[in-house]
C-alpha positions as CSV (number, residue, x, y, z in Angstrom):
1,X,-14.1,-2.7,14.2
2,X,-15.9,-4.6,11.2
3,X,-17.3,-1.1,10.1
4,X,-14.0,0.4,9.7
5,X,-12.7,-2.4,7.8
6,X,-15.5,-2.2,5.6
7,X,-15.1,1.5,4.9
8,X,-11.4,0.7,4.3
9,X,-12.1,-2.0,1.7
10,X,-14.6,0.6,-0.1
11,X,-11.7,3.3,-0.1
12,X,-9.3,0.6,-1.4
13,X,-11.9,-0.3,-4.3
14,X,-12.0,3.4,-5.0
15,X,-8.2,3.5,-5.5
16,X,-8.2,0.6,-7.6
17,X,-11.0,1.8,-9.9
18,X,-9.6,5.3,-10.1
19,X,-5.9,4.2,-10.8
20,X,-6.7,1.3,-13.2
21,X,-9.2,3.7,-15.3
22,X,-7.4,6.9,-15.4
23,X,-4.0,6.6,-13.3
24,X,-5.4,9.7,-11.4
25,X,-6.6,9.1,-7.6
26,X,-8.1,11.6,-5.6
27,X,-5.4,12.6,-3.1
28,X,-7.5,12.6,-0.1
29,X,-8.1,8.9,-0.4
30,X,-4.5,8.0,0.8
31,X,-5.0,9.9,4.2
32,X,-8.2,8.3,4.7
33,X,-6.5,4.9,4.0
34,X,-3.9,5.7,6.6
35,X,-6.2,6.9,9.3
36,X,-8.7,4.0,9.0
37,X,-5.8,1.4,9.0
38,X,-4.1,3.0,12.0
39,X,-7.3,3.0,13.8
40,X,-7.7,-0.6,13.2
41,X,-4.2,-1.3,14.3
42,X,-5.1,1.0,17.6
43,X,-7.9,-1.4,18.2
44,X,-5.7,-4.4,18.5
45,X,-2.5,-2.7,20.0
46,X,-1.7,-0.1,22.7
47,X,-0.6,3.3,21.3
48,X,3.0,3.0,21.9
49,X,3.5,-0.1,20.0
50,X,1.3,1.0,17.2
51,X,3.5,4.3,17.0
52,X,6.6,2.1,16.9
53,X,5.2,0.0,14.1
54,X,4.5,3.1,12.1
55,X,8.0,4.5,12.7
56,X,9.6,1.4,11.4
57,X,7.5,0.9,8.7
58,X,7.9,4.6,7.6
59,X,11.7,4.0,7.6
60,X,11.3,1.0,5.4
61,X,9.1,2.7,3.1
62,X,11.5,5.8,2.9
63,X,14.5,3.3,2.4
64,X,12.7,1.8,-0.5
65,X,12.1,5.0,-2.0
66,X,15.5,6.3,-1.6
67,X,17.1,3.2,-3.2
68,X,14.6,3.7,-6.2
69,X,15.7,7.0,-6.4
70,X,19.3,6.2,-6.5
71,X,18.6,3.5,-8.9
72,X,16.6,5.9,-11.3
73,X,19.6,8.5,-11.0
74,X,22.3,5.9,-11.7
75,X,20.2,5.0,-14.8
76,X,20.0,8.6,-15.7
77,X,16.2,8.3,-15.8
78,X,13.6,10.8,-14.7
79,X,12.1,10.1,-11.3
80,X,8.7,11.7,-12.2
81,X,8.4,9.2,-14.9
82,X,9.2,6.1,-13.1
83,X,6.9,6.6,-10.0
84,X,3.9,8.6,-9.6
85,X,3.2,10.9,-6.4
86,X,0.2,8.8,-5.8
87,X,2.2,5.8,-5.4
88,X,4.5,7.6,-3.1
89,X,1.5,8.7,-1.0
90,X,0.1,5.3,-1.0
91,X,3.5,3.9,0.4
92,X,3.6,6.4,3.1
93,X,0.1,6.2,4.4
94,X,-0.1,2.1,4.2
95,X,2.8,2.2,6.7
96,X,0.4,2.4,9.4
97,X,-1.4,-0.8,8.8
98,X,0.3,-3.8,10.6
99,X,3.2,-4.8,12.8
100,X,6.6,-4.3,11.4
101,X,7.0,-8.1,10.3
102,X,3.7,-8.4,8.9
103,X,4.0,-5.1,7.0
104,X,7.6,-6.1,5.6
105,X,6.2,-9.3,4.3
106,X,2.8,-7.8,3.0
107,X,4.5,-4.9,1.2
108,X,7.0,-6.9,-0.5
109,X,4.4,-9.7,-1.5
110,X,2.1,-6.8,-2.8
111,X,4.8,-5.6,-4.9
112,X,5.4,-9.0,-6.5
113,X,1.6,-9.3,-6.8
114,X,1.5,-6.0,-8.8
115,X,4.4,-7.0,-10.9
116,X,2.8,-10.2,-11.9
117,X,-0.7,-8.9,-12.2
118,X,0.7,-6.2,-14.5
119,X,2.5,-8.6,-16.7
120,X,-0.6,-10.8,-16.9
121,X,-2.9,-7.9,-17.9
122,X,-0.9,-5.6,-19.9
123,X,-0.7,-5.3,-23.7
124,X,2.8,-6.4,-24.9
125,X,2.4,-4.0,-27.9
126,X,2.2,-0.7,-26.0
127,X,4.4,0.8,-23.3
128,X,2.2,1.9,-20.3
129,X,2.4,2.9,-16.9
130,X,1.6,0.7,-14.0
131,X,-1.3,1.3,-11.7
132,X,0.7,0.5,-8.7
133,X,-1.4,2.1,-5.9
134,X,-4.3,0.5,-7.4
135,X,-2.9,-3.2,-7.7
136,X,-1.4,-2.8,-4.1
137,X,-4.7,-1.5,-2.8
138,X,-6.3,-4.7,-4.4
139,X,-3.8,-6.6,-2.4
140,X,-4.2,-5.1,1.0
141,X,-7.8,-4.9,0.4
142,X,-7.7,-8.7,-0.1
143,X,-5.8,-9.0,3.2
144,X,-8.5,-7.0,5.2
145,X,-11.4,-8.9,3.4
146,X,-9.8,-12.2,4.5
147,X,-9.4,-10.9,7.9
148,X,-13.2,-10.7,8.1
149,X,-13.4,-14.3,8.2
150,X,-10.1,-15.4,10.0
151,X,-8.6,-14.2,12.9
152,X,-6.4,-11.3,12.3
153,X,-4.3,-11.1,15.4
154,X,-1.3,-12.5,13.7
155,X,-1.1,-9.4,11.6
156,X,-0.7,-7.3,14.7
157,X,1.5,-9.4,16.8
158,X,4.7,-7.9,18.1
């Protein structure tokens, strides 16, 4: 399974590079992330448990996006200017990565990591967009990289 993790790390790196450089990521990289991550999860879990994890994780992501959309409408902002389609695709396809609790914790911490990293790296003078999918792919890539050297069964525990 190490080769799937290695390919996944390469795809995460591509997303990070493209999103950080030009805020445009090839759309087909997101399904590749989803397929590889789900295949790694299937290696560790039975299909029924993996599908249950995917379902609950997708519900969580959709809830996050729905709350975000309600907030944007309440503030009378344009949803297209607040979150990109690439970020939404990343959220949806990353849902197949881990068990429910692990995903919830890692997803929230990846958002916090993205916020802190953007505050540290951003130039205060200019208002810029956030390469959210890139920052989150850096975080999830680090999680998978660490799993090369550490027993990763706790990420899939149910």
